[in-house]
N, C-alpha and C positions, 0 to 999 in steps of 0.2 A: 541441590542447588546450584547457581550458576557460579563459574569459576570467578566473575566479580559482576556487579553492576556499574563499574567505573572504566568496563572497556571501551574507551573512546576513540570515535575517528568523526566526530563532529565541528571541527573550523571550517569556519564558513570559505568557501571558496574565493581565491582574490579577486577582488573587482565585483560579487555580487553585493548588494543591499546590507548581508549579515556581516561582511568583512570590514565595513568603514568604523570608522570611529563615533563613539557614542553609538547611543541604541539602534539598533537593524532598522534599516529603510529611512533611515532620517530625509524627510523633508517630500518620503514618495507618500502616493497615495493610501499603501496599507501597511503604513509604518506603525508601530506598536500592535501588531496583530500575530497570533502567534498559531500555529497548526502544527500539528502532531499526529502522525501519519505510523500505525501500528500493523508491522509485517511479521511472517511465518520465516522467511528466507531472503536472502540477496536473490535481486532479479525480480520479486515479489513490488517491489516500490516502483519499479519500471516498466512492469504489464498491466497495474492498476494504478489509475488515477495521476498518473505522471506529469501529463500534461496541465492538471488543476496544480499541481505544486511548483510548475515552473513559473505556472502565470498569475499565483499568490508572490511567490518569491520576487521575481523581477518586480512587482509593484511595490514590493519594499518589506511583505512579512517575513517573518522567523520562521523557517519551514524546519522540520525536526523528522525524520525517520529514527523510528525504532524497528530494530531487527532482530525480533527475540534469537532465533538459532543461527549456526553459520552455516547452513545446508551443507555439512559432511556428508550425507546420506544422498545429495541429489546425485540422479542420472546424468551423464554425461549426454546433451541430446545434438549435439552438433560434432557429426563425423568428424571434420578437420581436425576436432579437438581432443579425441579416443585417440589419444598415444600414453604408454607404458609411465612417462613420468608426469606426465599431468594426473591419471590417476593417483600416482603416489603421493603428489602435493597438494590435492583437489581442497582442504582446506584452507591453505593459505592464498592460492588462486581464487578462490571464491571472494576471498576479503579484498584481494587486488582489483578484482573486476567491480566490487561493489564502491569502490574506494574511486575506479573511474566515473562509474555511474554516478557516484554521488559530486562528482566535479560538473560532469555534464550539467545533470540537473539544477546545480548551483545551489544545492541544500546540504543540511547539518545531517548527520546521521550517526546510529549509535547502537554498537552490538550489544544485549543484553546477555550473552555468555552461556546459553542452554545450546543441547547439543542436538542437530535433527532428529528426528523418529524414522524417517524413509518415508515411503509410500509401501504398504504391505501389498501383495498381489497374492492371488491364488485364493481356494475353495475349498477346506474354510482357511481364513485368511489366518497367516503367521500371527505369533506373540509380536508386539513391539520389544525393539531392545531396550535391556536395561538401562536405566539412567536418562533416558530420553526425555524431551520437553513435554510430550505429550502423555506422559508417565509422572511428571511433576505434581506433588499436592498444589492443590487450588492457590492457597496462601504463599507459597515454597513460588510459586512461577510469577504470581501477581508481584511480588515485593521489589523485583529491580525495575517494574512498569510503575510502582507507585510513587520509587525514589525520583525516576526521571520526569513524569509529572508534575512531582511537587518542586524539583530543580527548574524544569524547563518552564513550567505553568502556561499550557495550551490554552486556549479560548474553545478551538473545535477540536475533537479526536475522530480520525478516519479508522475502520478497521473493515472485518470481514462479517457477514450474517451470520447464525446460528450453525446454517450448513458450512460454513468454511470457505465459502464462493464454490466451492468445490471438495468433496469429503476426504480432504487430506488432512491427518489426525494433528497433525500440526495446523493446519487453517483452523480445524475448530478448536483446538485448543488456544490460540490466540484470541479468536471471538470470546473465551470464557475469561480468560485473562483480562481483558479488555474492559469486558463488562465489569468484573469485580475492581478494578482497577479506578474508573470512569468516578464510585461515588466513595472510595473507602481514601482515595487519595484526599477527600474532604474533611476526612474526620479523624480528629487530632488522637482520637482514643486507638485506631490502628495504625498498623506497621509503624510502630514507635522507632524513631532512629534512624527514619528515612526521611527526614525534614520537615518543614513545615507546611500545613496542610495546604492545599490548592483544590479549588472545584472546577474544573471543565464546564464549558456551558453549552455545548452542542455534540452529540455522537451522530456519525454516520456509518453505513455501510456502504461500501463498493458497490454499483451495481454495473457492472461491465460488459458483461455479455448477456443480453437480454433477445428476447424477439423482435421488437421493435426495433431495434437497431442494426439487429442482422437484416430483419426483411429492406430496411431502405439503404442498408451496403450491397444488396444482395441484386436489388431494382435498380439501383443505380449503374452497377456493374454491368448489367445485363442491358441495359440502357445504349451504354456506351459501346457494346460489343464485345466486351471484354469476358473472359471465363470467371464466374464468382467462385470462391473457395466454400463459400458456406451454402450450395444447394442441397448438398447430402444431410447436412446438419439441419436444416430447414424441414428437410421432409423428415427427419427421425422426432424434431420436434415438439410432434402432436401425444407423444408418448411420456412426454413429461409431467402429465396430470395424473398419468395410472400411477406414479411413485410415489405421490403423494407431497410432491413440494408444490408448495405456492409460491408466482413469483411475487416479487421483489415489488412492493410500490414505489413508483419513480417520484419521489418529492421534489427533488433539488436536482438541476441540471445546469453545469459550469461552462458557458465559452471558453475554449480554450484552442483553436484549431490552429491557431498561429503557431502552438506550441509542441504539433503532433509531431513533428521532425525531429525536436531535439529529443522527444518521448522514443522517439525510435532509435536514437543514438544510443543514451541511453541503456536499453534494453540492447542492442549490439553488443554494450562494455561486457555484458555478461556471456562472453565468448563459449564458455562450457555449457548454456545451458540454451541457447538460442544459434539456431542456424540461419544464416541471414536468408537461405533461399527457401525457407518454411513460410507455411501459408499467413505467417502473423505478418509478413510484409507483401502478400500478394495482392493487397486492394491498395492502389496508389494514394499519393497523399489527398492529392485535389479531390478525388471521389471519397476519401475519410470527412473532408473538409467541406466538401457540398450534401454529402447525405446526410451527416450525422456531427456537425461542428462541437458537439458536450461531449464531457466526461460527466456520468449520472450516478447519483447518490439516493439512498432511502434513508429520510433521518428518523433515528431510532429513538435519542432523546433531545429535548432543549429545555432548556431551564432558563430561557427569553420568550418572549410573544414576539411572534413571526406570521403571515400569511406565507401560505401554501399555494401552488408550486413557489420556489426557488429560485433564483438565478445565481446568487451568493450564498457561501458557505456562513458568511460572517455577518449575514442579516441579522439584524436586532441585538451584534455585537459590538457594531461599529460605535455606537453612540457611547455606551459604556466604556469604552476605551478613550475617546476624546473629550471624556467630560472635565 
């Protein structure tokens, strides 16, 4: 079990809609709408769907990030931060980084109290550490998220697909926990003592790194005479079907290019994880905005009737909220 599901850092940033008096976003177009993004570690929220969150938060929606682990076993990927004193205080530093990223994005955030499982490497893979998130029983792992859903009452939930986006054990577990919580939160007989039932209406999977987007970015870089960071990746992409993974169908695209800079600033706030000289930032913002101005999703569940494709994650929900 986690230390506590009330481990909070979810105060809204001063000056953002969720910090105003009354309902979050009063008077703004998306007032009354609530979105919950469920992630495995600090920094995941800034590398997947961050510009979408900024778009909705600035338009008045109440946006929350649930971070299931503290990222305690994350590698230090920025050489400038790879120092003994940083390694000795990594759990605290990652929380401080998360606080800065949360403020940049203008969203609320809560740690759900589990311990990072780390990314096992080797052949054969070593066992996962005792007590880590990935080894928790599903019901124990889902309970804090059910409690948060019942408290926050999101209309839309975002998370990873069944492969975790990539096969990190915490990402896969996050998918499993979110699937469990999506329906369980609405059932008054399940997870007693975690609040009044609430049924989210839509569930989406992040579709961040897909071939069409990479091709568009790669071709725009080449058109401008710039070196593309994706040439080798695209050359290897043809091997993907041989590994048995079927690409996610992109059902929903959210225009948010004006918030790409904010996304990048939030990502840089995770200084132990993100090298500012890395390929994360090899594509100029104007190239990204021109070649692929959306963040993309696969709609996995919907309890409202809407047509696909979508350009709004709250499609079909707005009318219900404003009745």
